[in-house]
C-alpha positions in Angstrom: 26.0 -24.3 12.6 29.6 -23.8 11.7 30.1 -21.2 14.3 28.4 -22.9 17.2 29.0 -26.6 16.6 28.3 -28.7 19.7 27.1 -25.7 21.7 23.7 -25.2 23.2 20.7 -27.4 23.2 18.2 -25.1 21.6 15.0 -26.8 20.3 14.7 -27.2 16.6 11.4 -25.7 15.3 9.5 -26.9 12.2 8.9 -23.4 11.1 12.0 -22.2 9.4 12.3 -18.5 8.4 12.5 -17.9 4.7 10.5 -20.9 3.6 7.0 -19.4 3.9 6.8 -18.6 0.1 7.8 -22.1 -0.8 5.1 -23.5 1.3 2.5 -21.2 -0.3 3.1 -22.9 -3.7 1.6 -26.1 -2.4 -1.6 -24.4 -1.5 -4.4 -24.8 -4.1 -6.0 -22.0 -6.1 -9.6 -21.0 -5.3 -12.2 -20.8 -8.0 -15.4 -18.7 -7.6 -18.2 -19.1 -10.1 -21.6 -17.6 -10.7 -24.2 -17.6 -13.4 -27.7 -16.3 -14.1 -30.1 -15.9 -17.0 -31.6 -12.6 -18.3 -34.6 -12.8 -20.7 -33.7 -15.8 -22.9 -29.9 -15.7 -22.6 -27.4 -15.8 -19.7 -24.0 -15.0 -18.4 -21.3 -16.8 -16.4 -18.4 -15.5 -14.3 -15.3 -17.3 -13.1 -12.6 -16.0 -10.8 -9.4 -17.8 -9.9 -7.6 -16.6 -6.8 -4.0 -17.6 -6.2 -2.7 -18.3 -2.7 -0.8 -15.1 -2.9 -3.9 -13.1 -3.8 -3.6 -12.7 -7.5 -6.9 -12.8 -9.4 -7.7 -14.1 -12.9 -11.2 -13.1 -14.1 -13.2 -14.5 -16.9 -16.7 -13.7 -18.3 -18.8 -15.8 -20.6 -21.9 -14.7 -22.6 -24.3 -17.6 -22.8 -26.0 -16.9 -26.2 -28.6 -19.6 -25.9 -31.8 -20.1 -23.9 -30.9 -21.1 -20.3 -32.3 -21.0 -16.8 -30.5 -19.7 -13.7 -29.6 -23.2 -12.7 -28.2 -24.0 -16.2 -26.2 -20.8 -16.1 -24.7 -21.8 -12.7 -23.8 -25.2 -14.0 -22.2 -23.6 -17.1 -20.1 -21.3 -15.0 -18.9 -24.3 -12.9 -18.1 -26.5 -15.8 -16.4 -23.7 -17.8 -14.3 -22.8 -14.8 -13.3 -26.4 -14.2 -12.3 -26.9 -17.9 -10.2 -23.7 -17.7 -8.5 -24.9 -14.5 -7.7 -28.2 -16.2 -6.4 -26.5 -19.3 -4.2 -24.0 -17.4 -2.9 -26.8 -15.2 -4.0 -25.5 -11.8 -4.5 -29.1 -10.5 -7.0 -29.4 -7.7 -8.8 -26.2 -6.9 -11.1 -25.2 -4.0 -14.4 -24.3 -5.7 -16.8 -21.8 -4.1 -20.3 -21.0 -5.5 -23.4 -19.4 -4.0 -25.9 -21.8 -5.6 -27.0 -24.3 -3.0 -28.8 -26.4 -5.6 -25.8 -26.9 -7.8 -23.4 -27.4 -4.8 -25.7 -30.0 -3.2 -26.5 -31.8 -6.4 -22.9 -32.1 -7.4 -21.9 -33.3 -3.9 -24.7 -35.9 -4.0 -26.8 -34.3 -1.2 -29.7 -33.4 -3.5 -31.4 -35.5 -6.2 -31.6 -34.1 -9.7 -35.3 -33.7 -10.4 -35.0 -31.8 -13.7 -33.8 -34.2 -16.4 -32.0 -31.5 -18.4 -29.7 -30.9 -15.4 -28.5 -34.5 -15.1 -25.9 -34.2 -17.9 -24.6 -31.0 -16.3 -24.2 -32.7 -12.9 -22.4 -35.7 -14.5 -20.0 -33.5 -16.4 -19.2 -31.4 -13.3 -18.7 -34.5 -11.1 -16.4 -36.0 -13.8 -14.2 -32.8 -14.0 -14.0 -32.5 -10.2 -12.9 -36.1 -10.0 -10.3 -35.6 -12.7 -8.8 -32.5 -11.2 -9.1 -33.6 -7.6 -11.0 -30.4 -6.7 -13.5 -29.7 -3.9 -16.8 -27.9 -4.1 -18.3 -25.9 -1.2 -21.1 -23.4 -0.9 -20.3 -19.8 -0.1 -22.4 -16.8 0.7 -23.4 -14.3 -2.1 -21.5 -11.6 -0.2 -18.2 -13.5 -0.8 -19.0 -14.1 -4.4 -19.5 -10.5 -5.6 -16.6 -10.6 -8.1 -17.9 -13.6 -10.1 -21.5 -12.1 -9.8 -20.4 -8.9 -11.4 -18.7 -10.7 -14.2 -21.7 -12.8 -15.1 -23.9 -9.7 -15.0 -21.5 -7.9 -17.3 -21.2 -10.8 -19.8 -25.0 -11.1 -20.0 -25.5 -7.4 -20.8 -22.6 -6.7 -23.1 -23.0 -6.7 -26.9 -20.3 -8.6 -28.8 -21.7 -7.7 -32.3 -21.2 -11.2 -33.7 -17.7 -11.5 -32.4 -16.6 -14.5 -30.4 -14.6 -12.5 -27.8 -14.3 -8.9 -26.5 -12.0 -7.1 -24.1 -13.1 -5.0 -21.2 -10.7 -2.9 -19.2 -11.6 -1.7 -15.7 -9.4 1.0 -14.1 -9.5 2.4 -10.6 -10.0 6.2 -10.2 -9.2 7.7 -6.9 -10.3 11.3 -7.7 -13.2 12.8 -9.6 -12.5 14.0 -13.1 -13.2 17.6 -12.1 -11.2 17.5 -8.8 -9.1 20.6 -9.8 -12.2 22.6 -10.6 -13.9 21.3 -7.5 -11.0 22.5 -5.3 -11.1 25.9 -7.0 -14.8 26.3 -6.4 -14.5 25.2 -2.8 -11.6 27.6 -2.1 -13.4 30.5 -3.7 -16.6 29.7 -1.7 -14.6 29.4 1.5 -13.0 32.8 1.1 -16.3 34.3 0.0 -18.1 33.1 3.1 -15.2 34.2 5.4 -15.4 37.7 4.0 -11.7 37.8 3.0 -10.6 40.0 0.1 -7.9 39.4 -2.5 -5.5 41.5 -0.5 -6.1 39.3 2.6 -5.1 36.2 0.6 -1.7 37.5 -0.3 1.1 35.6 1.6 4.4 37.3 2.5 7.5 35.9 0.9 9.0 35.2 4.3 6.1 32.8 4.9 6.5 31.2 1.5 10.1 30.2 2.3 8.6 27.6 4.8 7.0 25.7 1.9 8.4 23.5 -0.9 6.5 23.3 -4.2 6.4 19.8 -5.6 
């Protein structure tokens, strides 16, 4: 502006470069939840996804008799309480239970009396945090589904909390041995001898060993 004061009549655009990250801060977090029962106990999984893509994953072991619907409600309520405690404000909630979603949103009546307190608590928390609840397909809720399965199966041995670390492995544990076997098998099938596999030093100068 200092260099070109009073020159040109270029249109001023609302989208200013360099302010995209600031705008992302105003976007709400997304919360995915899932729950299910196994035998007489259950598990609940909650995943918070930041606008920038960061994930916070939580798993809860429901060590009391519960049905699939109760486990779903538990996951929703536990997630909402965590969102309120962390200070996320209003979150966009996604769950694959049509019954829970429609009951909380008022589209379905609650026929089971024991689910009425769960719906009331969920509605209260959603109202307090200014959150929204929508149904999502099971294919888009795999992360929370995996967490609730893990929590229901894992043994805590009378402890209140346990830590599980998941690491990505790009190569099999025996990849060096696998390569050696494949190379030996390749030369065996090609009929080459040990002498045929010798490379002249002039050729080796074309390579760099890292």
